[in-house]
C-alpha positions as CSV (number, residue, x, y, z in Angstrom):
1,X,-12.5,17.6,28.8
2,X,-9.1,15.7,28.4
3,X,-7.3,14.8,31.6
4,X,-4.6,17.2,32.5
5,X,-1.2,15.4,32.4
6,X,1.4,16.7,34.8
7,X,4.4,14.6,33.8
8,X,6.9,16.8,32.0
9,X,9.5,16.0,29.5
10,X,13.2,16.2,30.4
11,X,16.6,16.5,28.7
12,X,16.4,13.1,27.0
13,X,13.0,13.9,25.4
14,X,14.2,17.3,24.1
15,X,17.3,15.7,22.8
16,X,15.2,13.1,21.1
17,X,13.1,15.8,19.5
18,X,16.3,17.2,18.0
19,X,17.1,13.7,16.6
20,X,13.5,13.4,15.2
21,X,14.0,16.8,13.5
22,X,16.6,15.3,11.2
23,X,14.3,12.9,9.2
24,X,11.6,15.5,9.5
25,X,13.7,18.1,7.7
26,X,14.8,15.5,5.2
27,X,11.2,14.6,4.4
28,X,10.2,18.2,3.9
29,X,13.3,18.7,1.7
30,X,12.6,15.7,-0.5
31,X,9.1,17.2,-1.3
32,X,10.6,20.3,-2.8
33,X,14.2,19.6,-3.7
34,X,13.4,18.7,-7.3
35,X,11.7,22.1,-7.9
36,X,15.1,23.7,-8.8
37,X,16.8,20.5,-9.8
38,X,14.1,19.8,-12.4
39,X,15.5,21.8,-15.4
40,X,19.0,20.2,-15.0
41,X,17.4,16.8,-14.6
42,X,15.1,17.3,-17.6
43,X,18.2,18.2,-19.7
44,X,20.0,15.0,-18.6
45,X,17.1,12.6,-18.8
46,X,14.8,14.3,-21.4
47,X,11.5,13.3,-19.8
48,X,8.2,14.0,-21.5
49,X,5.8,16.5,-19.9
50,X,3.8,13.7,-18.3
51,X,6.9,11.9,-17.0
52,X,8.1,15.2,-15.5
53,X,4.9,15.6,-13.5
54,X,5.1,11.9,-12.3
55,X,8.7,12.5,-11.2
56,X,7.5,15.5,-9.2
57,X,4.5,14.0,-7.6
58,X,5.0,10.2,-7.4
59,X,6.8,10.7,-4.1
60,X,3.8,12.5,-2.6
61,X,1.2,10.2,-4.0
62,X,2.9,7.1,-2.6
63,X,3.5,8.7,0.8
64,X,-0.2,9.6,0.9
65,X,-1.2,6.1,-0.2
66,X,0.9,4.2,2.5
67,X,0.8,6.6,5.5
68,X,-2.3,5.1,7.0
69,X,-0.8,1.6,6.7
70,X,2.5,2.6,8.1
71,X,1.1,4.6,11.0
72,X,-0.8,1.5,12.1
73,X,2.2,-0.8,11.5
74,X,4.2,1.4,13.8
75,X,1.6,0.9,16.6
76,X,2.0,-2.9,16.1
77,X,5.8,-3.5,15.6
78,X,7.0,-0.4,17.5
79,X,7.3,3.2,16.4
80,X,11.0,3.5,17.0
81,X,11.6,0.2,15.1
82,X,9.6,1.4,12.1
83,X,11.5,4.7,12.2
84,X,14.9,2.8,12.0
85,X,13.7,0.5,9.2
86,X,12.3,3.3,7.2
87,X,15.4,5.5,7.6
88,X,17.7,2.8,6.3
89,X,15.3,2.1,3.3
90,X,15.0,5.8,2.5
91,X,18.8,6.2,2.4
92,X,19.2,3.2,0.1
93,X,16.5,4.3,-2.3
94,X,17.9,7.8,-2.4
95,X,21.2,6.5,-3.7
96,X,19.3,4.6,-6.3
97,X,17.5,7.8,-7.3
98,X,20.7,9.8,-7.5
99,X,22.1,7.5,-10.2
100,X,18.9,6.8,-12.1
101,X,19.9,6.6,-15.8
102,X,16.5,7.5,-17.3
103,X,13.1,9.0,-16.4
104,X,11.4,5.7,-16.0
105,X,13.7,4.5,-13.3
106,X,13.6,7.9,-11.6
107,X,9.8,7.6,-11.4
108,X,10.2,4.2,-9.8
109,X,12.8,5.5,-7.3
110,X,10.5,8.4,-6.4
111,X,7.6,6.0,-5.8
112,X,9.8,3.8,-3.5
113,X,11.0,6.9,-1.7
114,X,7.3,7.6,-1.0
115,X,6.8,4.2,0.5
116,X,9.9,4.5,2.7
117,X,8.9,8.1,3.6
118,X,5.5,6.9,4.7
119,X,7.3,4.9,7.5
120,X,9.1,7.9,8.8
121,X,6.4,10.6,9.0
122,X,3.9,9.0,11.4
123,X,6.7,7.5,13.4
124,X,8.2,10.9,14.2
125,X,5.0,12.6,15.0
126,X,3.5,9.7,17.1
127,X,6.8,9.4,19.0
128,X,6.6,13.1,19.9
129,X,3.1,12.5,21.2
130,X,4.5,9.7,23.5
131,X,7.5,11.7,24.6
132,X,5.6,14.9,25.5
133,X,2.6,14.0,27.6
134,X,2.2,17.5,29.0
135,X,-0.2,19.4,26.8
136,X,1.7,22.7,26.8
137,X,5.1,20.9,26.1
138,X,3.5,18.8,23.4
139,X,2.2,22.0,21.6
140,X,5.7,23.4,21.7
141,X,7.3,20.2,20.5
142,X,4.8,19.8,17.6
143,X,5.3,23.4,16.7
144,X,9.1,22.7,16.4
145,X,8.4,19.5,14.5
146,X,6.1,21.4,12.0
147,X,8.7,24.1,11.7
148,X,11.4,21.6,10.8
149,X,9.2,20.0,8.2
150,X,8.3,23.4,6.8
151,X,12.0,24.4,7.0
152,X,12.9,21.3,5.0
153,X,10.3,22.3,2.4
154,X,11.7,25.8,2.2
155,X,15.3,24.6,2.1
156,X,14.7,22.1,-0.6
157,X,14.9,24.6,-3.5
158,X,18.0,26.3,-2.0
159,X,19.8,23.0,-1.3
160,X,18.8,21.7,-4.7
161,X,20.0,24.8,-6.5
162,X,23.3,24.7,-4.6
163,X,24.0,21.1,-5.3
164,X,23.0,21.1,-9.0
165,X,25.2,24.1,-9.5
166,X,28.2,22.4,-7.9
167,X,27.7,18.7,-8.8
168,X,24.9,17.2,-10.8
169,X,21.2,16.8,-10.4
170,X,21.4,13.5,-8.6
171,X,23.5,14.9,-5.7
172,X,20.3,16.3,-4.2
173,X,19.1,12.8,-3.3
174,X,22.4,12.0,-1.4
175,X,21.5,14.4,1.4
176,X,19.6,11.4,2.9
177,X,22.7,9.4,3.6
178,X,24.3,11.5,6.4
179,X,20.9,12.1,8.0
180,X,20.2,8.3,8.0
181,X,23.6,7.6,9.7
182,X,22.8,10.1,12.5
183,X,19.3,8.8,13.1
184,X,20.4,5.1,13.1
185,X,23.3,6.0,15.5
186,X,21.2,7.9,18.1
187,X,17.7,6.3,17.9
188,X,18.2,3.6,20.7
189,X,19.8,6.1,23.1
190,X,17.4,9.0,22.7
191,X,14.0,7.6,21.5
192,X,11.6,5.5,23.5
193,X,10.0,2.4,22.0
194,X,6.2,2.2,22.0
195,X,3.9,-0.5,20.6
196,X,0.2,-0.7,21.4
197,X,-0.3,-4.1,23.1
198,X,-4.0,-4.0,22.1
199,X,-3.3,-3.2,18.5
200,X,-4.0,-6.6,17.1
201,X,-3.0,-8.0,13.7
202,X,-2.6,-5.9,10.6
203,X,-5.6,-6.3,8.4
204,X,-4.3,-6.8,4.8
205,X,-7.7,-6.3,3.3
206,X,-7.9,-2.9,4.8
207,X,-4.4,-2.1,3.5
208,X,-5.6,-3.0,0.0
209,X,-8.8,-1.0,0.3
210,X,-6.9,2.1,1.6
211,X,-4.6,2.1,-1.4
212,X,-7.6,1.5,-3.8
213,X,-9.3,4.5,-2.2
214,X,-6.4,6.9,-2.4
215,X,-4.4,6.2,-5.5
216,X,-7.2,6.0,-8.2
217,X,-8.6,9.3,-7.0
218,X,-5.4,11.2,-7.1
219,X,-4.6,9.7,-10.5
220,X,-8.0,10.7,-11.8
221,X,-7.4,14.3,-10.6
222,X,-4.0,14.3,-12.2
223,X,-5.4,12.9,-15.5
224,X,-8.4,15.2,-15.6
225,X,-6.3,18.3,-14.9
226,X,-3.9,17.4,-17.7
227,X,-6.3,16.1,-20.4
228,X,-9.8,17.1,-19.2
229,X,-12.5,14.8,-17.7
230,X,-13.5,11.7,-19.5
231,X,-14.9,8.2,-19.0
232,X,-11.6,6.9,-17.7
233,X,-11.1,9.6,-15.0
234,X,-14.8,9.2,-14.0
235,X,-14.3,5.4,-13.6
236,X,-11.2,5.9,-11.5
237,X,-13.0,8.4,-9.3
238,X,-15.9,6.1,-8.8
239,X,-13.5,3.2,-8.0
240,X,-11.8,5.3,-5.4
241,X,-15.0,6.4,-3.9
242,X,-16.4,2.8,-3.7
243,X,-13.1,1.6,-2.2
244,X,-13.2,4.4,0.3
245,X,-16.7,3.5,1.4
246,X,-15.8,-0.1,1.8
247,X,-12.7,0.8,3.7
248,X,-14.7,2.9,6.2
249,X,-17.3,0.2,6.6
250,X,-14.7,-2.4,7.2
251,X,-12.9,-0.3,9.8
252,X,-16.2,0.1,11.8
253,X,-16.5,-3.6,12.1
254,X,-12.9,-4.4,13.1
255,X,-11.7,-4.8,16.7
256,X,-8.3,-3.5,15.6
257,X,-9.0,-1.2,12.6
258,X,-6.3,0.1,10.3
259,X,-7.7,3.6,10.9
260,X,-9.8,4.6,13.8
261,X,-12.6,6.4,12.0
262,X,-14.2,7.5,15.3
263,X,-11.5,10.2,15.3
264,X,-13.5,12.1,12.7
265,X,-16.3,12.6,15.2
266,X,-14.0,15.3,16.7
267,X,-14.9,18.6,15.0
268,X,-11.4,20.0,15.6
269,X,-9.8,16.9,14.1
270,X,-11.9,16.9,10.9
271,X,-11.8,20.7,10.4
272,X,-8.0,20.9,11.0
273,X,-7.4,18.2,8.4
274,X,-9.6,20.0,5.9
275,X,-7.6,23.2,6.4
276,X,-4.3,21.4,6.1
277,X,-5.4,19.8,2.8
278,X,-6.6,23.0,1.2
279,X,-3.6,24.9,2.3
280,X,-1.1,22.4,1.1
281,X,-2.8,22.1,-2.3
282,X,-2.2,25.8,-2.8
283,X,1.3,25.9,-1.5
284,X,2.4,22.7,-3.4
285,X,1.2,23.9,-6.7
286,X,2.4,27.5,-6.4
287,X,5.9,26.5,-5.2
288,X,6.2,24.3,-8.3
289,X,5.2,27.1,-10.6
290,X,7.2,29.8,-8.8
291,X,10.5,27.9,-9.0
292,X,9.9,27.2,-12.6
293,X,9.1,30.8,-13.3
294,X,12.4,32.0,-11.7
295,X,14.4,29.7,-13.9
296,X,12.4,29.4,-17.2
297,X,11.0,33.0,-17.4
298,X,13.6,35.0,-15.5
299,X,16.5,32.9,-16.6
300,X,18.1,32.5,-13.2
301,X,20.5,29.7,-12.5
302,X,19.3,27.0,-10.1
303,X,21.5,28.4,-7.3
304,X,20.4,32.0,-7.8
305,X,16.8,30.9,-7.9
306,X,17.4,29.0,-4.6
307,X,18.7,32.2,-3.0
308,X,15.6,34.1,-4.2
309,X,13.6,31.5,-2.2
310,X,15.4,32.6,1.0
311,X,12.9,35.3,2.0
312,X,9.9,33.0,1.8
313,X,11.8,30.4,3.8
314,X,12.3,33.0,6.6
315,X,8.6,34.0,6.5
316,X,7.6,30.3,6.9
317,X,10.0,29.8,9.8
318,X,8.7,32.9,11.6
319,X,5.1,31.9,11.2
320,X,5.6,28.3,12.3
321,X,7.4,29.5,15.4
322,X,5.3,32.5,16.1
323,X,1.8,31.1,15.6
324,X,1.9,28.7,18.5
325,X,3.1,31.5,20.8
326,X,0.3,33.8,19.7
327,X,-2.1,31.0,20.0
328,X,-1.5,30.9,23.8
329,X,-3.5,34.1,24.1
330,X,-5.7,34.0,21.0
331,X,-7.8,31.1,19.8
332,X,-5.9,29.0,17.3
333,X,-8.6,29.1,14.7
334,X,-8.5,32.9,14.6
335,X,-4.7,32.9,14.3
336,X,-4.9,30.4,11.4
337,X,-7.6,32.5,9.7
338,X,-5.5,35.7,10.0
339,X,-2.4,34.1,8.7
340,X,-4.3,32.6,5.8
341,X,-5.7,36.0,5.0
342,X,-2.1,37.2,4.6
343,X,-1.5,34.3,2.2
344,X,-4.4,35.6,0.1
345,X,-2.4,38.8,-0.4
346,X,0.4,36.6,-1.7
347,X,-1.8,34.8,-4.2
348,X,-3.1,38.1,-5.4
349,X,0.5,39.3,-6.1
350,X,1.2,36.1,-8.0
351,X,-2.0,36.4,-10.0
352,X,-1.0,39.8,-11.2
353,X,2.7,39.3,-11.9
354,X,4.2,39.5,-15.4
355,X,7.5,38.6,-17.0
356,X,10.4,40.5,-15.4
357,X,8.6,40.6,-12.0
358,X,10.8,38.3,-10.0
359,X,10.7,40.5,-6.9
360,X,6.9,40.6,-7.0
361,X,6.7,36.9,-7.4
362,X,9.0,36.2,-4.5
363,X,7.3,38.7,-2.2
364,X,3.9,37.1,-3.1
365,X,5.3,33.6,-2.3
366,X,6.6,34.8,1.1
367,X,3.0,35.8,2.0
368,X,1.8,32.4,0.9
369,X,4.4,30.8,3.2
370,X,3.2,32.8,6.2
371,X,-0.1,30.9,6.1
372,X,1.6,27.6,5.6
373,X,3.8,28.0,8.7
374,X,0.8,28.8,10.8
375,X,-1.5,25.9,9.7
376,X,1.3,23.4,9.7
377,X,2.1,24.1,13.4
378,X,-1.4,24.7,14.8
379,X,-3.3,22.4,12.5
380,X,-1.1,19.5,13.3
381,X,-1.3,20.1,17.0
382,X,-5.1,20.1,16.8
383,X,-5.1,16.8,14.9
384,X,-2.7,15.0,17.3
385,X,-4.2,16.6,20.4
386,X,-7.6,15.4,19.5
387,X,-6.5,11.7,19.8
388,X,-5.5,9.7,22.9
389,X,-1.9,8.4,23.1
390,X,-3.0,4.9,22.0
391,X,-4.4,6.4,18.8
392,X,-1.6,8.9,18.1
393,X,-0.3,6.7,15.2
394,X,-3.7,7.0,13.4
395,X,-3.9,10.7,14.1
396,X,-0.3,11.3,12.9
397,X,-0.9,9.2,9.8
398,X,-4.0,11.2,8.9
399,X,-2.3,14.5,9.4
400,X,0.6,13.5,7.2
401,X,-1.7,11.9,4.6
402,X,-3.6,15.1,4.0
403,X,-0.5,17.2,3.9
404,X,1.4,15.0,1.4
405,X,-1.8,14.5,-0.6
406,X,-2.3,18.2,-0.7
407,X,1.2,18.9,-2.0
408,X,0.9,16.2,-4.6
409,X,-2.5,17.2,-5.8
410,X,-1.4,20.9,-5.8
411,X,1.5,20.1,-8.1
412,X,-0.7,17.9,-10.3
413,X,-3.7,20.2,-10.6
414,X,-2.1,23.7,-10.7
415,X,0.9,22.4,-12.7
416,X,-1.4,20.7,-15.2
417,X,-3.7,23.7,-15.4
418,X,-0.8,25.9,-16.3
419,X,0.3,23.3,-18.9
420,X,-3.2,23.0,-20.4
421,X,-3.5,26.8,-20.7
422,X,-0.1,27.0,-22.3
423,X,-0.7,24.3,-24.9
424,X,-4.1,25.6,-25.7
425,X,-2.8,29.1,-26.6
426,X,0.7,28.5,-27.9
427,X,1.0,28.2,-31.7
428,X,4.2,27.7,-33.8
429,X,4.9,29.9,-36.8
430,X,4.0,28.2,-40.1
431,X,7.7,28.1,-41.3
432,X,8.9,26.1,-38.2
433,X,9.6,22.4,-38.9
434,X,7.0,20.0,-37.3
435,X,9.5,18.5,-34.8
436,X,10.4,22.0,-33.5
437,X,6.7,23.1,-33.5
438,X,5.8,20.0,-31.3
439,X,8.4,21.1,-28.7
440,X,7.2,24.7,-28.8
441,X,3.6,23.8,-28.1
442,X,4.3,21.0,-25.6
443,X,5.7,23.1,-22.7
444,X,7.9,26.0,-21.9
445,X,10.9,23.8,-21.2
446,X,10.3,22.3,-24.6
447,X,10.2,25.8,-26.2
448,X,13.4,26.9,-24.4
449,X,15.2,23.7,-25.6
450,X,14.8,24.9,-29.2
451,X,15.3,28.6,-28.5
452,X,18.3,28.9,-30.8
453,X,16.4,27.5,-33.7
454,X,13.3,29.7,-33.7
455,X,12.8,33.4,-33.8
456,X,13.3,35.2,-30.4
457,X,9.8,36.7,-30.3
458,X,8.3,33.1,-30.3
459,X,10.3,32.3,-27.1
460,X,9.2,35.5,-25.5
461,X,5.6,34.6,-26.3
462,X,6.0,31.2,-24.7
463,X,7.4,32.7,-21.5
464,X,4.5,35.2,-21.4
465,X,1.9,32.4,-21.9
466,X,3.5,30.4,-19.1
467,X,3.4,33.4,-16.8
468,X,-0.3,33.9,-17.7
469,X,-0.9,30.3,-16.7
470,X,0.8,31.0,-13.4
471,X,-1.5,34.0,-12.9
472,X,-4.6,32.0,-13.4
473,X,-3.5,29.0,-11.3
474,X,-2.6,31.4,-8.4
475,X,-6.0,33.0,-8.6
476,X,-7.6,29.6,-8.3
477,X,-5.5,28.7,-5.3
478,X,-6.3,32.1,-3.7
479,X,-10.0,31.4,-3.9
480,X,-9.4,28.0,-2.1
481,X,-7.4,29.7,0.6
482,X,-10.3,32.2,1.3
483,X,-12.5,29.2,1.8
484,X,-9.9,27.6,4.2
485,X,-9.8,30.8,6.2
486,X,-13.5,30.9,6.5
487,X,-13.4,27.3,7.7
488,X,-11.0,28.2,10.5
489,X,-13.3,31.0,11.7
490,X,-16.4,28.8,11.7
491,X,-15.4,25.2,12.5
492,X,-12.4,25.9,14.8
493,X,-13.8,28.8,16.7
494,X,-14.5,26.5,19.8
495,X,-10.8,25.5,20.2
496,X,-9.4,27.4,23.2
497,X,-5.9,29.0,23.3
498,X,-3.0,26.7,23.8
499,X,-2.2,25.8,27.4
500,X,-5.7,26.2,28.7
501,X,-7.1,23.1,30.4
502,X,-10.2,23.0,28.3
503,X,-9.4,22.3,24.7
């Protein structure tokens, strides 16, 4: 049973939490801001279907790859210092992304944003763990933190739609600049510095092994989802698995490991991570598809589509705030399972929607977001609460790794599944020139780009096939969420309500 901590946070800590909310919102926003910017960006840069997916998920992949390293680096050089360095870098790369002249450089910018973002995410969460030693206050603070990240994810499409409607697609990236100025101005006054004096030196071999374990696996998943399994994807998966095994083995033998693998002996820690991963795969993929549906099938402008995403954003906000309150009287695992059950209703609505069903799609996605708000708040608290203060950097890094990885894999797998289903069934009329036929069968954005040069029924067929792909992808995600709910009921049933001494 963890020791009960009586020291309570004061005004400075709560003000510091408000400052930490700024980069947290920004990170959540940057995950989703391109969902409604994508059509305008595609028109300006003309990326291929593969480049489009890389623009969307390079950010999440590189965050996932570097989070473990950056979480441990913060323990060594200071968590506030890493936050300041990462904030400045994030703002600088955001300006570069805003003015990227082609798809290739935008992919590079998104990857660099992922590296910079990986410095921010574990810093904010581990600082909260240091600032709020009292268990009840920490649960509230992490709930607020999770709400801010979720709010940023929800606000991304709205902000992106508003900015692209008023300025140009690159303006969405410039939101990082004022946030960075505020964080850099207030960090020293409001945030404590913490560095683990026993952390030891950063093991570069472990850094390399962690990247070799994560990046080949996610690339293999992406490639297999888009083109089907093959020798190349199998080799990458094996490479990642071997690197992962070597990474774990090396961590067990180090006095100062990059990741403390003993954290996984906690059942709550491991199960909460699994629930977060599954939940974010479903949400990341369906958000990508829903925002595309609203614009490409329903024909909404980016700003109008952003407004349609308002109700789901409110649902997420309510769940992220309300779930920790309910979990003070009810076991958190049960709360998470019930909220995920509501998400399954949403996936069912998405799986049965057709063209012209914007209201049904938005209502379904609002149910999906209810589950996300609950698991983001309660699951993160379980992960961080399972670790002592000296290991909060490792715990925070793992929590953020699985969430970012889940979003990126969700976009890659569900987005690629929809694309594969579309290309497999879409055929061009015999009298359509080959260059137009290639665009018709490549993707729905490609079909819409030649809408004025082909018969109208062909475009309607393309929209219907894309919607059918969304249906199937949503059904697949719904099945995964059922499994996540069952995991909450079984593996997390021992976790007591928040605030009780015995956790």
